C-alpha positions as a Markdown table, in Angstrom:
| # | Residue | x | y | z |
|---|---|---|---|---|
| 1 | Met | 94.8 | 219.6 | -42.2 |
| 2 | Pro | 97.2 | 221.9 | -43.8 |
| 3 | Ser | 98.4 | 223.4 | -40.5 |
| 4 | Ala | 98.6 | 220.1 | -38.6 |
| 5 | Ser | 102.0 | 219.3 | -39.8 |
| 6 | Pro | 104.7 | 219.9 | -37.2 |
| 7 | Arg | 107.3 | 222.5 | -37.7 |
| 8 | Pro | 110.9 | 221.3 | -37.8 |
| 9 | Cys | 112.9 | 221.2 | -34.6 |
| 10 | Ala | 114.8 | 224.2 | -33.5 |
| 11 | Arg | 118.3 | 223.8 | -32.2 |
| 12 | Ala | 119.4 | 225.0 | -28.8 |
| 13 | Pro | 122.8 | 226.7 | -28.5 |
| 14 | Gly | 124.4 | 223.4 | -27.4 |
| 15 | Gly | 123.3 | 221.7 | -30.6 |
| 16 | Arg | 120.5 | 219.7 | -29.0 |
| 17 | Ala | 117.0 | 219.5 | -30.3 |
| 18 | Arg | 114.3 | 221.4 | -28.4 |
| 19 | Gly | 111.4 | 219.4 | -29.7 |
| 20 | Thr | 108.6 | 220.3 | -32.1 |
| 21 | Ala | 106.5 | 223.4 | -31.9 |
| 22 | Gln | 103.1 | 221.7 | -32.2 |
| 23 | Gly | 101.7 | 218.5 | -30.8 |
| 24 | Gly | 103.5 | 215.3 | -30.0 |
| 25 | Asp | 106.8 | 215.6 | -28.2 |
| 26 | Ser | 106.3 | 218.6 | -25.9 |
| 27 | Glu | 107.4 | 216.7 | -22.8 |
| 28 | Pro | 110.0 | 218.6 | -20.7 |
| 29 | Arg | 113.6 | 217.6 | -21.1 |
| 30 | Ala | 114.2 | 216.2 | -17.7 |
| 31 | Gly | 111.2 | 214.1 | -18.0 |
| 32 | Arg | 112.4 | 212.5 | -21.2 |
| 33 | Ala | 115.9 | 211.9 | -19.8 |
| 34 | Ala | 114.5 | 210.3 | -16.7 |
| 35 | Ser | 112.1 | 208.1 | -18.7 |
| 36 | Gly | 114.9 | 206.9 | -20.9 |
| 37 | Ala | 113.4 | 208.4 | -24.1 |
| 38 | Ser | 115.9 | 209.3 | -26.8 |
| 39 | Thr | 116.7 | 212.7 | -28.2 |
| 40 | Ala | 116.3 | 213.6 | -31.9 |
| 41 | Phe | 119.9 | 212.4 | -32.5 |
| 42 | Gly | 119.6 | 209.1 | -30.6 |
| 43 | Ser | 120.9 | 208.2 | -27.1 |
| 44 | Arg | 124.5 | 208.3 | -26.2 |
| 45 | Pro | 125.7 | 205.6 | -23.9 |
| 46 | Pro | 127.5 | 207.0 | -20.8 |
| 47 | Gly | 130.8 | 205.1 | -21.7 |
| 48 | Arg | 131.0 | 206.9 | -25.0 |
| 49 | Arg | 130.6 | 210.3 | -23.3 |
| 50 | Arg | 133.4 | 209.4 | -20.8 |
| 51 | Arg | 135.6 | 208.3 | -23.7 |
| 52 | Leu | 134.9 | 211.5 | -25.6 |
| 53 | Arg | 135.7 | 213.6 | -22.5 |
| 54 | Gly | 138.9 | 211.7 | -22.1 |
| 55 | Gln | 139.8 | 212.3 | -25.7 |
| 56 | Leu | 139.0 | 216.0 | -25.2 |
| 57 | Arg | 141.2 | 216.2 | -22.1 |
| 58 | Glu | 144.0 | 214.5 | -24.0 |
| 59 | Ala | 143.6 | 216.9 | -26.9 |
| 60 | Glu | 143.7 | 219.9 | -24.6 |
| 61 | Leu | 146.8 | 218.6 | -22.8 |
| 62 | Gly | 148.4 | 217.9 | -26.2 |
| 63 | Arg | 147.5 | 221.5 | -27.3 |
| 64 | Glu | 149.0 | 223.0 | -24.1 |
| 65 | Glu | 152.2 | 220.9 | -24.5 |
| 66 | Ala | 152.4 | 222.0 | -28.1 |
| 67 | Gln | 152.0 | 225.7 | -27.1 |
| 68 | Thr | 154.6 | 225.3 | -24.4 |
| 69 | Arg | 157.0 | 223.7 | -27.0 |
| 70 | Ile | 156.3 | 226.5 | -29.5 |
| 71 | Gln | 157.1 | 229.1 | -26.9 |
| 72 | Glu | 160.3 | 227.3 | -26.0 |
| 73 | Leu | 161.3 | 227.0 | -29.6 |
| 74 | Glu | 160.5 | 230.6 | -30.3 |
| 75 | Gly | 162.5 | 231.6 | -27.3 |
| 76 | Arg | 165.5 | 229.5 | -28.5 |
| 77 | Leu | 165.0 | 230.9 | -32.0 |
| 78 | Gly | 165.0 | 234.5 | -30.6 |
| 79 | Cys | 168.1 | 233.8 | -28.6 |
| 80 | Ala | 169.8 | 232.2 | -31.6 |
| 81 | Ala | 168.9 | 235.2 | -33.7 |
| 82 | Glu | 170.3 | 237.6 | -31.1 |
| 83 | Asp | 173.5 | 235.5 | -30.8 |
| 84 | Ala | 173.8 | 235.5 | -34.6 |
| 85 | Ala | 173.3 | 239.2 | -34.8 |
| 86 | Gly | 175.7 | 239.9 | -31.9 |
| 87 | Ala | 178.5 | 237.4 | -32.8 |
| 88 | Pro | 180.3 | 237.2 | -36.1 |
| 89 | Ser | 179.0 | 234.4 | -38.3 |
| 90 | Arg | 181.2 | 231.6 | -39.5 |
| 91 | Glu | 181.7 | 233.3 | -42.8 |
| 92 | Gln | 182.8 | 236.5 | -41.2 |
| 93 | Gly | 185.2 | 234.6 | -38.9 |
| 94 | Leu | 186.8 | 232.9 | -41.9 |
| 95 | Glu | 187.1 | 236.2 | -43.7 |
| 96 | Met | 188.8 | 237.7 | -40.7 |
| 97 | Glu | 191.2 | 234.8 | -40.4 |
| 98 | Cys | 192.0 | 235.1 | -44.2 |
| 99 | Asn | 192.7 | 238.8 | -43.7 |
| 100 | Leu | 195.0 | 238.0 | -40.8 |
| 101 | Leu | 196.9 | 235.4 | -42.9 |
| 102 | Arg | 197.2 | 237.9 | -45.8 |
| 103 | Ser | 198.6 | 240.5 | -43.4 |
| 104 | Arg | 201.1 | 238.0 | -41.9 |
| 105 | Phe | 202.1 | 236.9 | -45.4 |
| 106 | Ala | 202.6 | 240.5 | -46.6 |
| 107 | Lys | 204.8 | 241.2 | -43.5 |
| 108 | Gln | 206.9 | 238.1 | -44.2 |
| 109 | Val | 207.3 | 239.1 | -47.9 |
| 110 | Ala | 208.3 | 242.6 | -46.8 |
| 111 | Ser | 210.8 | 241.2 | -44.3 |
| 112 | Cys | 212.2 | 238.8 | -46.9 |
| 113 | Gln | 212.6 | 241.6 | -49.4 |
| 114 | Ala | 214.3 | 243.8 | -46.7 |
| 115 | Ala | 216.7 | 240.9 | -45.9 |
| 116 | Glu | 217.5 | 240.4 | -49.6 |
| 117 | Arg | 218.3 | 244.1 | -50.0 |
| 118 | Ala | 220.5 | 244.0 | -46.9 |
| 119 | Leu | 222.3 | 240.9 | -48.2 |
| 120 | Thr | 222.8 | 242.6 | -51.6 |
| 121 | Glu | 224.2 | 245.7 | -49.9 |
| 122 | Ser | 226.5 | 243.7 | -47.6 |
| 123 | Arg | 227.8 | 241.7 | -50.6 |
| 124 | Ala | 228.4 | 244.9 | -52.5 |
| 125 | Gln | 230.3 | 246.3 | -49.4 |
| 126 | Gln | 232.2 | 243.1 | -49.1 |
| 127 | Asn | 233.3 | 243.2 | -52.7 |
| 128 | His | 234.2 | 246.9 | -52.3 |
| 129 | Leu | 236.3 | 246.0 | -49.2 |
| 130 | Lys | 238.0 | 243.1 | -51.0 |
| 131 | Ala | 238.9 | 245.3 | -53.9 |
| 132 | Gly | 240.3 | 247.9 | -51.4 |
| 133 | Leu | 242.2 | 245.1 | -49.6 |
| 134 | Glu | 243.7 | 243.8 | -52.9 |
| 135 | Arg | 244.8 | 247.3 | -53.8 |
| 136 | Ser | 246.3 | 247.8 | -50.4 |
| 137 | Thr | 248.1 | 244.4 | -50.6 |
| 138 | Gly | 249.4 | 245.3 | -54.1 |
| 139 | Glu | 250.6 | 248.7 | -52.8 |
| 140 | Val | 252.3 | 247.1 | -49.8 |
| 141 | Arg | 254.0 | 244.6 | -52.1 |
| 142 | His | 255.1 | 247.4 | -54.4 |
| 143 | Leu | 256.4 | 249.5 | -51.5 |
| 144 | Arg | 258.3 | 246.5 | -50.1 |
| 145 | Gln | 259.9 | 245.9 | -53.4 |
| 146 | Lys | 261.0 | 249.6 | -53.6 |
| 147 | Leu | 262.3 | 249.4 | -50.1 |
| 148 | Ala | 264.3 | 246.3 | -50.9 |
| 149 | Glu | 265.7 | 248.0 | -54.0 |
| 150 | Ala | 266.5 | 251.2 | -52.0 |
| 151 | Gln | 268.3 | 249.1 | -49.3 |
| 152 | Asp | 270.3 | 247.3 | -52.0 |
| 153 | Ala | 271.2 | 250.6 | -53.6 |
| 154 | Ala | 272.3 | 252.0 | -50.3 |
| 155 | Val | 274.4 | 249.0 | -49.5 |
| 156 | Asp | 276.2 | 249.1 | -52.8 |
Protein backbone atom coordinates (compact mmCIF):
# COMPACT_ATOMS: atom_id res chain seq x y z
CA MET A 1 0.00 0.00 0.00
CA PRO A 2 2.56 2.55 -0.82
CA SER A 3 0.10 4.89 -2.55
CA ALA A 4 -2.66 4.50 0.04
CA SER A 5 -1.29 7.13 2.40
CA PRO A 6 -3.21 10.38 2.17
CA ARG A 7 -1.48 13.51 0.93
CA PRO A 8 -1.24 16.44 3.35
CA CYS A 9 -4.01 18.99 3.44
CA ALA A 10 -3.82 21.92 1.11
CA ARG A 11 -4.69 25.31 2.46
CA ALA A 12 -7.32 27.57 1.02
CA PRO A 13 -6.56 31.30 0.63
CA GLY A 14 -8.39 32.01 3.91
CA GLY A 15 -6.05 29.69 5.80
CA ARG A 16 -8.61 26.87 6.25
CA ALA A 17 -7.94 23.24 5.41
CA ARG A 18 -9.53 21.84 2.25
CA GLY A 19 -9.37 18.22 3.23
CA THR A 20 -7.29 15.35 1.96
CA ALA A 21 -6.77 14.48 -1.64
CA GLN A 22 -7.48 10.76 -1.21
CA GLY A 23 -10.06 8.86 0.73
CA GLY A 24 -11.51 9.61 4.11
CA ASP A 25 -12.60 13.17 4.57
CA SER A 26 -13.94 14.28 1.19
CA GLU A 27 -17.30 15.47 2.52
CA PRO A 28 -18.33 18.94 1.29
CA ARG A 29 -17.64 21.82 3.58
CA ALA A 30 -21.23 22.81 4.22
CA GLY A 31 -22.07 19.25 5.11
CA ARG A 32 -19.35 19.12 7.73
CA ALA A 33 -20.35 22.44 9.26
CA ALA A 34 -23.96 21.40 9.39
CA SER A 35 -23.15 18.06 10.94
CA GLY A 36 -21.04 19.73 13.63
CA ALA A 37 -17.78 18.06 12.49
CA SER A 38 -14.62 19.97 13.31
CA THR A 39 -12.10 21.36 10.86
CA ALA A 40 -8.44 20.39 10.82
CA PHE A 41 -7.73 23.16 13.42
CA GLY A 42 -10.61 22.36 15.74
CA SER A 43 -13.93 24.07 16.15
CA ARG A 44 -14.25 27.67 17.25
CA PRO A 45 -17.11 28.53 19.54
CA PRO A 46 -19.31 31.37 18.22
CA GLY A 47 -18.57 33.53 21.28
CA ARG A 48 -14.89 33.50 20.56
CA ARG A 49 -15.50 34.60 16.97
CA ARG A 50 -17.65 37.52 18.17
CA ARG A 51 -15.00 38.48 20.71
CA LEU A 52 -12.27 38.38 18.06
CA ARG A 53 -14.40 40.46 15.68
CA GLY A 54 -14.99 42.97 18.46
CA GLN A 55 -11.28 43.14 19.14
CA LEU A 56 -10.65 43.59 15.43
CA ARG A 57 -13.15 46.48 15.29
CA GLU A 58 -11.55 48.06 18.35
CA ALA A 59 -8.10 47.72 16.82
CA GLU A 60 -9.30 49.26 13.54
CA LEU A 61 -10.95 52.15 15.42
CA GLY A 62 -7.77 52.64 17.43
CA ARG A 63 -5.75 52.62 14.21
CA GLU A 64 -8.06 55.20 12.61
CA GLU A 65 -7.87 57.40 15.73
CA ALA A 66 -4.07 57.09 15.72
CA GLN A 67 -3.92 58.05 12.04
CA THR A 68 -6.19 61.05 12.71
CA ARG A 69 -3.99 62.07 15.64
CA ILE A 70 -0.85 61.66 13.51
CA GLN A 71 -2.33 63.86 10.78
CA GLU A 72 -3.33 66.46 13.37
CA LEU A 73 0.15 66.46 14.95
CA GLU A 74 1.84 66.61 11.55
CA GLY A 75 -0.38 69.57 10.67
CA ARG A 76 0.52 71.30 13.92
CA LEU A 77 4.18 70.50 13.37
CA GLY A 78 3.98 71.90 9.85
CA CYS A 79 2.31 75.07 11.12
CA ALA A 80 4.88 75.40 13.90
CA ALA A 81 7.70 74.94 11.40
CA GLU A 82 6.19 77.59 9.12
CA ASP A 83 5.74 79.93 12.10
CA ALA A 84 9.32 79.31 13.18
CA ALA A 85 10.57 79.97 9.67
CA GLY A 86 8.45 83.11 9.28
CA ALA A 87 8.90 84.68 12.70
CA PRO A 88 12.24 85.39 14.38
CA SER A 89 13.24 82.86 16.97
CA ARG A 90 13.77 83.71 20.61
CA GLU A 91 17.51 83.86 20.05
CA GLN A 92 17.13 86.26 17.15
CA GLY A 93 14.73 88.39 19.21
CA LEU A 94 17.20 88.60 22.09
CA GLU A 95 19.99 89.46 19.66
CA MET A 96 17.87 92.27 18.18
CA GLU A 97 17.08 93.58 21.67
CA CYS A 98 20.81 93.51 22.58
CA ASN A 99 21.63 95.45 19.42
CA LEU A 100 18.99 98.05 20.30
CA LEU A 101 20.41 98.39 23.81
CA ARG A 102 23.95 98.74 22.42
CA SER A 103 22.75 101.41 20.02
CA ARG A 104 20.94 103.29 22.80
CA PHE A 105 24.02 103.05 25.05
CA ALA A 106 26.28 104.33 22.25
CA LYS A 107 23.93 107.31 21.73
CA GLN A 108 23.94 108.08 25.45
CA VAL A 109 27.73 107.87 25.59
CA ALA A 110 27.99 110.19 22.58
CA SER A 111 25.56 112.69 24.12
CA CYS A 112 27.45 112.57 27.46
CA GLN A 113 30.74 113.20 25.66
CA ALA A 114 29.17 116.11 23.73
CA ALA A 115 27.80 117.55 27.00
CA GLU A 116 31.24 117.25 28.64
CA ARG A 117 32.87 119.01 25.67
CA ALA A 118 30.26 121.77 25.86
CA LEU A 119 30.83 122.12 29.62
CA THR A 120 34.60 122.32 29.11
CA GLU A 121 34.17 124.95 26.39
CA SER A 122 31.74 127.00 28.52
CA ARG A 123 34.08 126.87 31.51
CA ALA A 124 36.97 127.98 29.32
CA GLN A 125 34.82 130.85 27.99
CA GLN A 126 33.73 131.72 31.53
CA ASN A 127 37.36 131.82 32.68
CA HIS A 128 38.27 133.96 29.67
CA LEU A 129 35.39 136.36 30.47
CA LYS A 130 36.38 136.50 34.16
CA ALA A 131 39.94 137.36 33.20
CA GLY A 132 38.62 140.04 30.83
CA LEU A 133 36.35 141.41 33.57
CA GLU A 134 39.21 141.51 36.05
CA ARG A 135 41.37 143.38 33.53
CA SER A 136 38.53 145.83 32.84
CA THR A 137 37.90 146.30 36.56
CA GLY A 138 41.61 146.91 37.15
CA GLU A 139 41.69 149.37 34.26
CA VAL A 140 38.62 151.23 35.59
CA ARG A 141 40.25 151.46 39.00
CA HIS A 142 43.44 152.74 37.45
CA LEU A 143 41.54 155.34 35.38
CA ARG A 144 39.52 156.51 38.39
CA GLN A 145 42.67 156.94 40.32
CA LYS A 146 44.22 159.02 37.49
CA LEU A 147 41.01 161.04 37.23
CA ALA A 148 41.09 161.74 40.94
CA GLU A 149 44.76 162.78 40.71
CA ALA A 150 43.97 165.02 37.70
CA GLN A 151 41.10 166.67 39.57
CA ASP A 152 43.33 167.20 42.60
CA ALA A 153 46.03 168.73 40.37
CA ALA A 154 43.46 170.97 38.69
CA VAL A 155 42.06 172.16 41.99
CA ASP A 156 45.46 172.99 43.36
